[in-house]
N, C-alpha and C positions, 0 to 999 in steps of 0.2 A: 553425805548430805549437801544440798545447795545452800547457799546463803540468800539473804533478798537479792543482793544486786546481780549474784548469778543467776537467779529466777527471773529478774526484770529483763536482763539479757537474753535468756533463753526466749521470752515471752515476745521480744521487741524482735528476735531472729527470727522467729517463726512467722510471725506478721509479715516481714520483710520477705521471707521466701515465699510465703502464701501469695502476696502480692504480685511478685514476680512471676510464679506460676501462672497465676490468672492472666497476667499482661501476655505473657508468652502463647498461653492457650487461645485467647482473643486474636493474636497476631497471627497464628498459625491458621485459624477457622477464616480470619479474613483473607488471608493468602491463598488457600484452597478456595475460596469462593471466587477469587479475582482468577485464578488459573482456569477454573472452569470456565470464565465468563470469556478469558482471553481465548480459551479454547473453541468455543463456541463462534465467537467472533472470528477466528481464523477459518472456521469450516464455512460460514456464510459468505466469507470473501474468497474462499476457492469456489464455491458454487456460484457466485455471482458472477465471476471471471471465466468460469468454464461455461456456464450456461448463457450468458448475455454477451460479454465482451468479447471474447474469441470468436464466436461465429461472426459476429459484426465485423471485426478485424480482417477477417479471413475473405469474406465478401468484399470489403474496401481494398484488401491487398489485391484481389482478382480485378478489381473495375480499374484501379491504378495501373496494373500492367495491360490492360486493353487498352490505356491511353498511352502507352509506351514507354511509361515512366517504371523505375524498380521499385519495388516494394517487398518486405518480407515481415511476417507475423513470428514471433518468437513467444514462449510462454515459460516462467518459472514458478510451475505450481508446486514444487516440491521443497520450496523455500519457506521459512518460518512467517515471512510477508510475502505471500505470493503476488505475482505480477504478470501482465500481459502487454507486449511491447510491439509496436507497429513502426518499422523502419522505414523511410521514404527517401528516393533519389531522384531527383528530376532529370530526365535526360535533356541535353542540349538540342536546340531547337534551331540554332543559329551559327552560322562559321563565326571562326574565331577559336581563341585558346579554349581547350576544353575545360570544362567545370565539373565538379561533382559535390554538390551541397547535401550532404547527407542528413537527414533530419530523423526525429524519432518522437514518439509520444510512448511512454509509459503509464499504464494503469495498474495502480498497486492499491492494496486493501492494507488499511492502517485504523483499528479501533471502530469498526463497524462501519467505515464509510470506504469509498473508492475514491482515489485520489489520480489526477493527471501529473505529470511531468514533462512537461513538450521541452524539446530543444531543437532549435532552429539552429542548422549548420552545428560550428562550435558553442553556440550560446544557450546556455540553459535558459529559459523563459522564468522570469519571477511571477507570474501570473500561475498559480496551480488552482485548478478548479478541484471542487469536494464536493459529493454527493453522498447521503445516507445509501446503505445498502439498498433498504426497502424504496428508495425513490428511484434507483438506478432503471434505466429503459434503453433501447437500443437507440432512438432518438439522440438521448444524451451524449451516447459513445460517438455518434456519426457527426453530432454538431462540433465535439473536440477534436475528432481526427480532421474534420472539415477547416478548422480554424488553423491547426498545425501545418496542413497541406498548404492553404492560402499563405500563410506566412512564410513558407519553404519556398514557393512559387515567387513570391514577391523579393525575395531574397536572391534570388537564381538568376 
């Protein structure tokens, strides 16, 4: 038979374990909801990169090549954080020592938004543009690439 102190301890332990179980159940439900939200955001990011960004980058790659410069579009759609990248290398137009200042701009999906990470030469630019996926447009992609190309040509 349990004494008064043991009964009080058992009741206290039950309350402690019940509280713990409830807290863990709530945390698990929140994590599952967060995981579903994250998966949905990643899927939206894949779609935005595949349907909007990549077609624009490929068209701009062709236009850059038509002007006699080097450009290459790569995609990383199998990653947890999908990305599309345009690499740009201006061709030398004057005599002198050869130079090849390769630049790139990466369009990545993070938390329901598309971000750009331009690199001009070997310098990663501090200005990172960010736009919500719902607001993404071809015009915005063209504007970001244009800014990177202009900065690369200025440096070349």
